[in-house]
N, CA, C and O of each residue as an XYZ file, in Angstrom:
360
protein
N      24.704    -23.216     33.497
C      24.485    -23.574     32.121
C      23.792    -22.355     31.588
O      22.902    -21.727     32.162
N      24.354    -22.087     30.333
C      24.018    -21.115     29.225
C      22.506    -21.499     28.382
O      22.471    -22.574     27.783
N      21.541    -20.788     28.365
C      20.327    -21.156     27.732
C      20.826    -20.627     26.079
O      21.715    -19.791     25.915
N      20.162    -21.205     25.075
C      20.173    -20.599     23.785
C      18.685    -20.325     23.495
O      17.766    -21.028     23.914
N      18.545    -19.175     22.695
C      17.256    -18.869     22.553
C      16.984    -18.615     21.072
O      16.248    -17.699     20.706
N      17.730    -19.630     20.050
C      17.634    -19.502     18.844
C      16.083    -19.330     18.161
O      15.721    -18.501     17.326
N      15.468    -20.179     18.675
C      14.017    -20.368     18.018
C      13.292    -18.774     18.423
O      12.722    -18.086     17.577
N      13.418    -18.460     19.564
C      12.894    -17.163     20.015
C      13.475    -16.187     19.015
O      12.817    -15.453     18.278
N      14.525    -16.255     19.071
C      15.076    -14.889     17.977
C      14.846    -15.205     16.826
O      14.958    -14.238     16.072
N      14.484    -16.416     16.179
C      13.977    -16.513     14.862
C      12.472    -16.036     14.691
O      11.997    -15.592     13.646
N      11.855    -16.190     15.803
C      10.585    -15.675     15.801
C      10.398    -14.190     15.836
O       9.517    -13.614     15.197
N      11.400    -13.510     16.728
C      11.354    -12.245     16.654
C      11.602    -11.592     15.448
O      10.933    -10.666     14.990
N      12.812    -12.223     14.838
C      13.004    -11.659     13.251
C      12.198    -11.919     12.352
O      12.250    -11.217     11.342
N      11.333    -12.861     12.422
C      10.166    -13.366     11.585
C       8.836    -12.182     11.582
O       8.111    -11.888     10.631
N       8.812    -11.614     13.061
C       7.895    -10.761     13.377
C       8.155     -9.357     12.765
O       7.373     -8.598     12.191
N       9.400     -9.235     13.034
C       9.826     -7.691     12.333
C       9.986     -7.680     10.963
O       9.947     -6.657     10.278
N      10.177     -8.874     10.524
C       9.865     -8.758      8.930
C       8.803     -8.722      8.440
O       8.696     -8.161      7.350
N       7.813     -9.223      8.981
C       6.152     -9.131      8.778
C       5.724     -7.744      8.793
O       5.047     -7.255      7.890
N       6.186     -7.006      9.989
C       5.806     -5.539     10.238
C       6.345     -4.913      9.279
O       5.520     -4.164      8.755
N       7.543     -4.859      8.711
C       8.358     -4.389      7.625
C       7.523     -4.503      6.465
O       7.291     -3.454      5.864
N       6.940     -5.750      5.957
C       6.192     -5.655      4.705
C       4.930     -5.034      4.599
O       4.429     -4.495      3.612
N       4.291     -5.233      6.210
C       3.009     -4.612      6.280
C       3.275     -2.954      6.113
O       2.431     -2.272      5.531
N       4.364     -2.419      6.599
C       4.778     -1.055      6.476
C       4.638     -0.815      4.764
O       3.783     -0.123      4.210
N       5.472     -1.409      4.266
C       5.709     -1.157      2.887
C       4.589     -1.352      1.843
O       4.590     -0.866      0.712
N       3.538     -2.214      2.439
C       2.335     -2.387      1.737
C       1.225     -1.126      2.095
O       0.441     -0.627      1.288
N       1.377     -0.783      3.433
C       0.572      0.448      3.569
C       1.476      1.734      2.855
O       0.646      2.555      2.465
N       2.425      2.058      2.642
C       2.953      2.959      2.025
C       2.519      2.911      0.580
O       2.304      3.972     -0.005
N       2.373      1.742     -0.040
C       2.026      1.554     -1.291
C       0.693      1.884     -1.502
O       0.425      2.426     -2.574
N      -0.376      1.630     -0.546
C      -1.865      1.641     -0.402
C      -1.996      3.461     -0.406
O      -2.736      4.048     -1.195
N      -1.312      4.025      0.411
C      -1.272      5.420      0.834
C      -1.228      6.516     -0.426
O      -1.996      7.421     -0.752
N       0.229      5.935     -1.071
C       0.493      6.522     -2.333
C      -0.434      6.270     -3.505
O      -0.444      7.091     -4.422
N      -1.092      5.366     -3.541
C      -2.124      5.104     -4.547
C      -3.464      5.736     -4.221
O      -4.195      6.085     -5.149
N      -3.861      5.919     -2.843
C      -4.870      6.732     -2.662
C      -4.497      8.182     -2.918
O      -5.242      8.841     -3.644
N      -3.601      8.647     -2.482
C      -3.161      9.963     -2.827
C      -3.415     10.045     -4.335
O      -4.324     10.807     -4.665
N      -2.815      9.439     -5.235
C      -2.858      9.615     -6.650
C      -4.376      9.440     -7.079
O      -4.754     10.274     -7.902
N      -5.057      8.758     -6.780
C      -6.466      8.762     -7.002
C      -7.314     10.226     -6.705
O      -8.068     10.856     -7.447
N      -6.863     10.495     -5.297
C      -7.453     11.697     -5.027
C      -7.070     13.161     -5.709
O      -7.726     14.202     -5.680
N      -5.867     12.908     -6.294
C      -5.200     13.843     -7.061
C      -5.666     13.906     -8.457
O      -5.668     14.955     -9.100
N      -6.039     12.838     -8.891
C      -6.788     12.832    -10.341
C      -8.226     12.770    -10.259
O      -8.841     12.336    -11.233
N      -8.816     13.127     -9.275
C     -10.311     13.192     -9.277
C     -10.631     14.514     -9.751
O      -9.812     15.431     -9.681
N     -11.631     14.634    -10.166
C     -12.075     16.245    -10.814
C     -12.425     17.225     -9.835
O     -13.420     17.109     -9.119
N     -11.455     18.399     -9.779
C     -11.372     19.144     -8.743
C     -12.428     20.054     -8.813
O     -12.552     20.863     -7.893
N     -13.292     20.058     -9.847
C     -14.756     21.038     -9.404
C     -15.955     20.202     -8.952
O     -17.120     20.583     -8.840
N     -15.439     18.977     -8.712
C     -16.797     18.286     -8.116
C     -16.961     18.146     -6.572
O     -15.986     17.862     -5.875
N     -17.833     18.289     -6.199
C     -18.375     18.265     -4.811
C     -18.043     16.845     -4.123
O     -17.508     16.705     -3.023
N     -18.428     15.918     -4.909
C     -18.103     14.845     -4.298
C     -16.537     14.300     -4.363
O     -16.100     13.463     -3.573
N     -15.811     14.867     -5.362
C     -14.517     14.513     -5.478
C     -13.852     15.164     -4.236
O     -13.032     14.556     -3.549
N     -14.251     16.436     -3.988
C     -13.584     17.067     -2.540
C     -13.914     16.105     -1.344
O     -13.047     15.888     -0.498
N     -15.042     15.578     -1.268
C     -15.283     14.827     -0.156
C     -14.327     13.548     -0.284
O     -13.637     13.227      0.683
N     -14.286     12.845     -1.435
C     -13.115     12.011     -1.363
C     -11.928     12.142     -1.105
O     -11.298     11.347     -0.407
N     -11.378     13.339     -1.724
C     -10.018     13.891     -1.512
C      -9.855     14.123      0.326
O      -8.811     13.855      0.921
N     -10.988     14.612      0.942
C     -10.966     14.662      2.308
C     -11.043     13.347      3.223
O     -10.443     13.256      4.295
N     -11.812     12.387      2.704
C     -11.711     11.200      3.270
C     -10.189     10.653      3.185
O      -9.599     10.208      4.169
N      -9.657     10.736      1.966
C      -8.039     10.380      1.564
C      -7.440     10.903      2.686
O      -6.907     10.182      3.530
N      -7.489     12.172      2.765
C      -6.425     12.905      3.514
C      -6.719     12.374      5.083
O      -5.755     12.156      5.816
N      -7.856     12.210      5.482
C      -8.181     11.749      6.716
C      -7.541     10.380      7.277
O      -6.875     10.305      8.310
N      -7.932      9.064      6.216
C      -7.264      8.165      6.183
C      -5.797      7.989      5.794
O      -5.282      6.875      5.888
N      -5.240      8.837      5.446
C      -3.676      8.875      5.499
C      -2.985      9.197      6.719
O      -1.858      8.796      7.011
N      -4.027     10.253      7.707
C      -3.542     10.546      8.811
C      -3.759      9.270      9.796
O      -2.985      9.068     10.732
N      -4.763      8.503      9.546
C      -4.787      7.183     10.304
C      -3.722      6.271     10.027
O      -3.291      5.549     10.926
N      -3.146      6.226      8.595
C      -2.209      5.266      8.558
C      -0.813      5.821      8.941
O       0.139      5.048      9.039
N      -0.697      6.989      9.133
C       0.550      7.619      9.703
C       0.523      7.322     11.127
O       1.563      7.026     11.715
N      -0.542      7.378     11.685
C      -0.365      6.896     13.105
C      -0.241      5.260     13.404
O       0.279      4.770     14.407
N      -0.767      4.625     12.437
C      -0.420      3.356     12.418
C       0.960      3.031     12.264
O       1.641      2.320     13.002
N       1.359      3.736     11.035
C       2.721      3.440     11.106
C       3.887      3.727     12.264
O       4.932      3.108     12.470
N       3.297      4.957     12.984
C       4.271      5.070     14.107
C       4.136      4.179     15.125
O       5.068      3.992     15.907
N       2.918      3.502     15.238
C       2.770      2.279     16.203
C       3.553      1.183     15.816
O       4.064      0.482     16.689
N       3.742      0.903     14.452
C       4.317     -0.222     14.128
C       5.829     -0.025     14.075
O       6.572     -1.000     14.183
N       6.323      1.255     13.907
C       7.573      1.397     14.172
C       8.196      1.278     15.733
O       9.318      0.892     16.061
N       7.146      1.716     16.537
C       7.429      1.267     18.129
C       7.464     -0.177     18.327
O       8.352     -0.672     19.022
N       6.530     -0.920     17.747
C       6.740     -2.466     18.017
C       7.784     -2.797     17.259
O       8.378     -3.573     18.007
N       8.385     -2.734     16.313
C       9.446     -2.849     15.834
C      10.682     -2.694     16.706
O      11.480     -3.601     16.942
N      10.750     -1.490     17.142
C      11.677     -1.147     18.197
C      11.823     -2.035     19.425
O      12.892     -2.412     19.905
N      10.650     -2.303     19.848
C      10.502     -3.314     21.023
C      11.034     -4.614     20.455
O      12.044     -5.071     20.989
N      10.568     -5.173     19.590
C      11.076     -6.420     19.077
C      12.709     -6.428     18.746
O      13.385     -7.454     18.827
N      13.181     -5.275     18.406
C      14.569     -5.164     18.385
C      15.180     -5.279     19.714
O      16.084     -6.113     19.753
N      14.901     -4.591     20.951
C      15.086     -4.886     22.146
C      15.090     -6.025     22.607
O      15.999     -6.445     23.324
N      13.914     -6.805     22.210
C      13.728     -8.097     22.950
C      14.848     -9.099     22.209
O      15.421     -9.981     22.850
N      15.079     -8.875     20.862
C      16.023     -9.612     20.279
C      17.537     -9.559     21.046
O      18.276    -10.519     21.264
N      17.774     -8.073     21.398
C      19.016     -7.815     22.095
C      19.050     -8.617     23.398
O      19.958     -9.358     23.775
N      17.930     -8.344     24.000
C      18.150     -9.029     25.343
C      18.283    -10.756     25.097
O      19.047    -11.360     25.850
N      17.634    -11.418     24.185
C      17.751    -12.983     24.093
C      19.291    -12.842     23.555
O      20.086    -13.395     24.315
N      19.690    -12.426     22.789
C      21.144    -12.484     22.481
C      22.225    -12.540     23.745
O      23.172    -13.304     23.934
N      21.734    -11.478     24.505
C      22.496    -11.297     25.686
C      22.367    -12.432     26.634
O      23.332    -12.772     27.317
N      21.320    -12.982     26.702
C      20.789    -14.050     27.743
C      21.599    -15.386     27.114
O      22.116    -16.221     27.856
N      21.634    -15.460     25.880
C      21.907    -16.564     25.477
C      23.555    -17.058     25.485
O      23.962    -18.218     25.423
N      24.284    -15.935     25.572
C      25.611    -15.826     25.755
C      26.362    -16.308     24.461
O      27.488    -16.795     24.559
N      25.752    -16.174     23.284
C      26.464    -16.336     21.981
C      26.088    -17.795     21.553
O      25.257    -18.452     22.180
N      26.688    -18.222     20.552
C      26.245    -19.103     19.938
C      26.822    -20.628     20.519
O      28.035    -20.593     20.727
N      26.276    -21.745     20.770
C      26.976    -23.040     21.151
C      28.329    -23.365     20.776
O      28.826    -24.437     21.124
């Protein structure tokens, strides 16, 4: 008897979508922070500290983005395995 994993596949797809939305949100935040850093007074010591902090934060977001991509790839593999195990639609 073939098992069908429709609910599990739907959950995997929902998780992939949530991760995609998260990545989009992080990209918008990263772009906004870069714009703020660019618009600061370039002569100010405080502005330089702010730009340095934004640069460090952007590096952290890039690492997080890489981890999210790996999670999404793992979910895609999981979905493929569930599809394979379900043997198609009933």
